[in-house]
Steps between C-alpha positions, in 0.01 A plus 500: 500500500606625158752742653659227712560278194644794306728598788635147542544461123703819491702384802580166331612676182723733701658210691566307175652813348720545806619137480585550132700813579690324778581212261633744240716676758638163609588406141666836446711439809601154379606640163691791654683265740603271212628792292693640794652158569602472132667843517690393813617181328615695194694742721662215691601322179644819352688586819657154510615539138287199397662261747345153443497428874297816564261413216445151645446649846241741357318211332498303826383801702223571250374143535500544878291817460246326275626629166650323201809682372669435168823673399595436138619650178847597602682722251879483503745761376835434328669403830216254579370719780125502550339830404122435516259239627123466480325461835152345503307483827178296514255561783151396606216739418217427746155648549330258741177703513441429130677163493769625262848350523756538224874503448637827369854601412702817496818542298808715528854527370812511712777700334 
């Protein structure tokens, strides 16, 4: 009887450990996807030469994808052309196995 209890205890610990590892892999994927999306937005803004219509379209598309995008901090040169902008992307950080939900952000600069 003692060996059966020990075996099932070890099995439960292994299953809980496996669930924790799967949750961490899921969170890593969420973070990587948000950072990749931010990099794509920065590239699109830079390629459009900071076109306000493109920036607004990126903000709308981010909301559709479940992100909150903020583009601010424009820096102008002598000819009033935009040179840099700060891009902040907020995303949900979820680990349902542990009941953890948080909002995280990643920042970048479009030049």
